[in-house]
N, C-alpha and C positions, 0 to 999 in steps of 0.2 A: 504494500500500500504506500502510495506517495502522496504527500500533501501538495496541494496546488492552490495558488491564489485564485479565488473565483472571479476576480475582476481583471487581473493582469497575469494570466497563467505564464509561468516561465518557459522559455523555449527548450531548455534542457529536459524538463519533465515531459513536455508534450512530445518532443522528439523520441524519447524513450517509449512512450505509449504508442506512437505511430509505428515504431519498429516492431513492437509486439503485434500490432494489427497486420502489418505487412507479412509477418511470418505465420499468419493464420491463428494467432492467439485472440483471446477475448479480453476486453478492457471495460470495466465498469466506470462510468463517468457521470458527473452531475449535469442535469439540464435544469431549466427553470421549473419543470413540473416534478419529476421524480428522477432517481438515478437510472440510467440506461445501461444495458449490457450490449456493448458494441462489437461488431465483427466487420471485416472487409466484405461489403455486400457483393463483390464480384468473385469471392472465394467460396465455392460451393461447400467445401469441407468445413470451413469456419462457420458458415451460416448453419449448417447441420448441427454443429456443436452447441449452438445456442439452444436448440430444442432439447438436446440430450442433457445439458447442464441444468436447465430449468425444469425438466420433466414436462415440457410443453406439448400439448396435443399437436400432431403434425398438420391438422387442418386449420390452425390458428395463425394467420399471417403476421408478418413483422412490419414495422414502419421503417421506411427509408428516410434517413436524415441527411439533408443537403445544407450547404453553407450559404447559398445565394439563390435568389429567384431565377437567375439565368440558367441554373443547372436543372430546372424543372423539365425542360424539353429533352434532356438527356434520359430521364427515367420514365417520362410519360409521353403519350402520343395523342393527337387529335384534341389538344387542350383548348377549350373555348376561350375566347378573348376575355370574357368576364371573369374567368378564373385568375388570370394574370392581374386584373384590376383589383380583385378581392385580395389576392395574395400580397399585393404591394401594400395593402392597408394593415394586414395582420401578421406578416412575416418580417423579421424573425418574431416568433411568438408561439403560444401553445395551441395552435390550430393545425389539424391534419386533414388533408384532402385525399379522398379516394378517387383515382383517375384511371384511365386505360393505360396499361403499362407498355413501355417500349420493349423492343427485342433485347435490349441490354440487361434487363432485370431478370435475375434467375428465378425459376419456378419455386425454388426452395424459400425464397423471400416471400413470395405471394401465396404459398401453400397451393400452388398449381392454378391459381385464379388468373383471369385475364386483366385484373385490376391491381393497382398498387397504391398503398397508403404512403403519403409523402408529407414531410414537414420540415421547416427550417427553424431550429430551436433558438431561443433568445437567451443563450448563456455563453459567455466568453470561452469557457473551457470546451464546451461542445463544438462551438463554431471553429475554434482554433484547431481542435483535433481533426475535424472533417477536412478543413483546408490543408492541414499537414499531410493527411493521407492522400488527398487529391482525388478521392472517390467518395460516393455516398456511403454512409455507415448504416448497416442494418442493426436496429436496436429495439428490443422490447424492454420492459422494466427489469432491473437487475435483482430479481428475487426468485425463489422457487415458485413454480406455477401454483396458483391458488392462494398464496400467502399475501398479506398486505404489501403493497408496493413500497420500496425503500425511499425514504426522504433524507437519510444520512448514510455516510459510509459505514457506520457501525451496523446498520440494518443489512447492508450488503454482506458484511463479514459474517453475520449470524446465519445467513442463508447460503452463501456461496463460497465461504472460506475453503481453500484447497481444491476448488473446482475450476477456478479461472486464473489467468496469468497476472492480472493487475487490477487494482482499484485506485482511481484518482479521487482523493478526498478533498472536495471543494466546499465542505461545510453543508449546512442545511439547504435544501432546495426552497424555492420561493413560494410556489403555488401549492405544492403538496398533493395534488391530484393530477392524473395524466391529461393529455391534451384533448380538446374537443375534436371529434372526428365527424366530417361531413362527406357523404357520398355524393359526388358531383357528376356521376355518370347517369343519373336519373333526372327526370323532369316531373315534378319539382325535386330538388335535392332532399336527401334524407339524413337526419341526425343518426349516426351509428353509436356514438358514445358522447355524453355530455362532459364538459370540462370547464376550465377556467373562464373561457369566453362563452357567454350565454347565447342561446339560440336567438333571443330577441335582438341582441347586438349584431349578430351576423346577418340577420334578416334586414336590418336597417342599412348595414354597410354594403350589402350586395343588392339591396332593393328587390328581394325575392322572398318567397315563402319556403320554409323548410319544414318538412314533415317530421313529426316526433312519434315514432312507433313505440309500442309497449315495451319492447326489449331495451330501448334506449333509456327508459325510466327504471330499468332493473326489474320489471314485473314478469318477464319471461325471457327465454333464450331465442336468439335468431336461428333460423333453420340453417343458414350458411353463414360462416364467419367471414364477412368481407373485410373486417379489421379487428384488431384486438379489442377485447371488452364487450363483444356482442354475444358471445357464447361461452358456456361453462361458468362454474362458480369461481369467483375471484375474491381476493382481498381478505380471506377469512382467518380469524384467529383460531387456534386449536380449541379454545374454550367455547362452550355453547353460548351463542349470542342471540338474544331475542330483541327484535326491533318492534317498538310500540308505535304504530302509525296514529297520527293525531287527526286524520281526515274526518272521522265521524264524530269526534267530540264537539260538543256545542260551545264549550268555553275552555280557556286555558286551565282554569281551576279544576274542571271536570277531568281534563287530561292528566294533570298532576296527581289527582286523587287515584286515578286508574293505575298510573305507573307505580305509585307508592303502595297500593293494595297488592299488586302483583309481587313487588319486592318483599312485602311483609309475609306473603304466603310462602315464599321460598325461605325466608328467615325462620319461620315457624318450623320448617322441616330441618333446621340447623344447617342450611346451605350457607356457604360464604358467597356473598353477592357483591358484584361491582355494578355501577351505573354510569354510563357515559352521558353527560348532561351539559347543558349550557351554563354559562357563568351566572345567569339570572336565576337558575333553578336548583343548582347543586346543593344549596343549603337546606333544601326541602327533604333530602334523603339522609336522615340522621343515622340510621343503623346500617347503611350500606357503604361500601368504599366508593367514593365519588371520584370520577375522572372528568375534570373540567376540560371541555374541548374548545371553548371560546364563547363569544357573545352571539346570541341569536340575532343580534342587530348588525353583526359583522360576519357574514357567511364566508368571506375569504379567510378570516381567522380560523373558522371551524374547518374549512377545507385543508388549510395548511397543517392543522394538528391531527386530522382524521386518522391517517395511517399510523402515525406515532402512537396514538391512544389505542388503536386496535392491537398493536403489538404489546403495549403495556398490560393489556388485559391478561395475556398469557403469563407475563412476568409476575402478576399478583397471585397466581395459583388459586383463583376463585373457582367455585363450582359452576357458577352461571353468571353471565353478564347481561345487563339490560341496557338498551340504548334509546334515548329520546329520538324523535324525528324532527326534521327541519323544513322550513317553507321551501317549496320547489320554485324558486325564482332565481334567475341568473345562475350563479355557481351552486345554488341550493339544489338544482336538479342533479348536478354531478355528485353532490354529497349523498342525496337519497339513492341514486343509482348504486353508489359504492356500498352504502349501508344495506340495501336490499340484497345485493349479491353476496355480501359478507355474512349475512345473518343465517342462523340455523333455522329460525322460525320468525314469522312476521305475524303480529297480532294487531288487529284494528281496534281502536278505542271505541267501545260502545257503552251505552248507559247501563246495561244489565251485566255488571261485573261478575255476579255469582253464577251466571249461566255458562261461562267459558270453561274450557278444560285446560289444565296445565299440560305442557309438553312433557 
């Protein structure tokens, strides 16, 4: 593991990482979203190793990371002009576009699909690494498949120590959840995975409507994985996690009483219970271990802390964990997508508390 300045990455460190990639090795590196596990995208064996190291399903495609908008035409074909206009507004940044792939892109990168997911990350370390290699870098999140994505180098170590050649430690990532992914090969475009940039903002920037299917909300799986995050369970702690949806609750007070009652039922069974909660409500749970995730009035703070708290649940060695839900606006949709996919069970808040069955 090598320390790297996240703002001004040193040439010597980057050169060493580039050499690892050129030799077919894997390098974990920070982006503005989460840590990525990078390989030379034109090296078939290196790309295959990503799947092996992570235990990643072979039909779950990777994202290609480029360092400049001008490189888009190298990895994608038949790109509509509006895509370049939109990309110029959001790149570098946490937005991924699914487009028709060029002949240069290996089938191992796209899981055999005719489309490719591409983004230009807004992190000096990532951009310098891609430029140093001189090729796009294929990179999913640097964690074991199904586990919470890593937002620190320590998270990468816990999942992948001894499995990869190098980790570049650039400190905490900024957003804490993976990029927003939009499929631009359809009309209208379709949200595949919510992220830091909200659908509402992208619709305004592109002056178009974007469909939001149920799988993008984390309510079901996509039939075919056109990008990461659309199929399979993700982000899960090893501990049983129960998400309490607030949608059917009439008031915040009703919701809090519901969550507290569920926790109390587990406490009566002598369970050790943790609750992932907002700063405004954590004091309500006196007998459980509270994991404050951030203010419900600052959903970017919640998103930044989400994966870190999901990992902390396992460190607490509790019997069960309960999580509050958050408003699905802007990055809140990304938060709820991740929580739904991470949860062992989802319970909707309803007035008749006594009628429900415990998992």
